[in-house]
ZANU-67246 format. One record per residue (C-alpha): x, y, z; residue in three letters. Coordinates in steps of 0.1 Angstrom, whole numbers, plus 5000, padded with zeros to 4 digits. Last residue first. Layout:
N
XYZala...
// end
This chain:
227
968326351850met971326301871leu974026561873ala977726511867ser980526761867thr983326831842gly981627121825his978426931820ala977526561824leu973926451819arg972226131829leu968526071823arg965526011845thr961726071841leu960125751852ser958825521825gly959125211847pro959525301884ser962725441899lys964125311932arg966625051921gln967825251891asn968325551913ile970525351937glu972625201908asp973125541892leu974325681925val976725391930pro978125451895arg978725821900leu981325831928glu984425801905ala982826041881leu982626321907pro979126401919val976426661911pro973526641936arg971126361931ser967626271922leu965626531942leu968726751937tyr967626831901gly967026731865gln963826601850val963026441817phe960026401794asp957526641809cys954026511802gly951826701825his951326441853asp955126371853glu955926741857leu953426771887phe954726451902gln958326581901tyr957426911916gln955526731944glu958426501949phe960626791957thr963926931944glu963526961906val965727251895gly965827161858glu962927061835thr963826871804val961326861774val961626671742glu960826861710leu958326781683his957327151678leu953927071693thr955826891721his957627211729ala954427421729met952627171752val955627171777ile955927551776ile952227591783ala952327351813gln955327531827val953527861824ile950427731840glu952327591870met954227921873asp950928111875gln949427871900ile952427931923ser952527711954lys953127391935pro955627501923ile957627811935asp961027681923gln959727551890leu959727861867phe963127981879ser964627631872arg964727711835asp962827481811ile965127281788lys964027231752leu965326921733thr965826811697asn966727131680leu967227211643pro966327581647leu963627721624arg960727651648lys962527851675leu963028151653tyr959428221646ala958528111681leu960628391694ser963928391713ser964428661740tyr966028491769gly964828361803thr962028131790gly964227841780phe967327801803asp969027571778asp968227491741ile969327131733ser970826991702leu971426621693ser974426481675val973926271644gly976826431625leu974326611603ala972926771635arg976326941640ile976427071604gln972827201607gly973827381640leu976627551622leu974527671593val971627781616leu974127981637thr975428161607glu971928291598thr970828341634ile973728561645asn973228611683gly969828431687met971228091695leu973428231723ala970328411738asn968528081743glu971427901758thr973327611742val973427241751glu975126991727leu973826641731glu975926321727leu974525961727arg973325991691asp976826051679pro978025711691ala981125731714val984225571701gly986525801721thr988625941693ala985725941668arg983426131691leu986026391700ala987026431663his983426481652glu982826741679ile986026931669glu984926931633thr981527071642ala983127351663leu985727461637glu983327711621glu983527921653arg980628161661ala978827901682leu981927901704asn981228251716leu977828141730ala979627881751ser978527521747cys977327291775asn977826921770val975026671774thr975726291777ile973525991771arg973425671791leu972225351775glu975525161775glu976125191812cys977824851816gly981224951830gln982624991795arg979825241788ser980925441818leu984425471804asp983125581770ala980925841788leu983925971807asp986026001775glu983126181758cys982926421787ala986726471787lys986726551749arg983826801752leu985226961784val988627011766trp986927161736asn984927401758asp988127511776leu990027571744glu987227771729ala986727961761ile990328091764leu989928421746gly990428631777asn986928761781ala985428421774glu987628251800ala986828521825ile983028471819ala983528091823ile985528141855phe982728341872arg979528171861his981327841867pro981927901904met
// end
C-alpha cells in the first residue's frame, strides 16, 4: 500500500525520483484524456514532504507541463499540513515559485496536523482538503458536523476552495452540499480505477449528476479518483 512503499522510498532517497515520475505520468494521462474530449478535467498530484525541500521541484513541474502540453491551471500540487510546516520560510519561497507557474496548491488532510491560522493565511494556497476522519461519523456525530461546517466557513473566509474526502453516502454528500463545500471525493462517486477504465466512469457520472454538483477528477500516485 502507498503508506508503506512511500515511507520506504523516503527512507532510501528514492522519493524525489518517484514523485517526479508520478508528476510526468499524471500530466501525460491528463493530456491523453484531453485528446479524448475531457478538456475541462483538472489533475492533482501528491507531493512528498521531503520534496518540498528541493529547489528543483518548480523546474521539474514546469518541464512536465511543457513536455505534455498541459496548461498550468489544470494541475494542482497536493501537500500535507505537516509538510508545509517543516521549514516555513523555505517552503514559502518554493510554493511562491510553483504558484508563479500558474499551478494551484492544495493542503491535504487538514485538521490532522499542527498548522495554525497564522501560517495558513501566509501560504499561497488555492484549496483546503478536509480529512476523511471528520466525515466518517456524519450525520450521526453532531460534533463532527459542526467541525466540518467551521472548516468550510474558515476556508472560504481565506478565499480557499474546499474538498472533502471519504464521502461514501448520499447523506454525507447532501450535508456537504447544503453547507457550501465546493468538491467531494469518495466511493459514493467511484472507487479508484485504472486509466483505461476511467472514461466510462466519467460518462456515467456526467449522466447522473445535476448542474452545480460537487464533482472533479483527481489522479494521485498513478491511481484515479473522482471528485
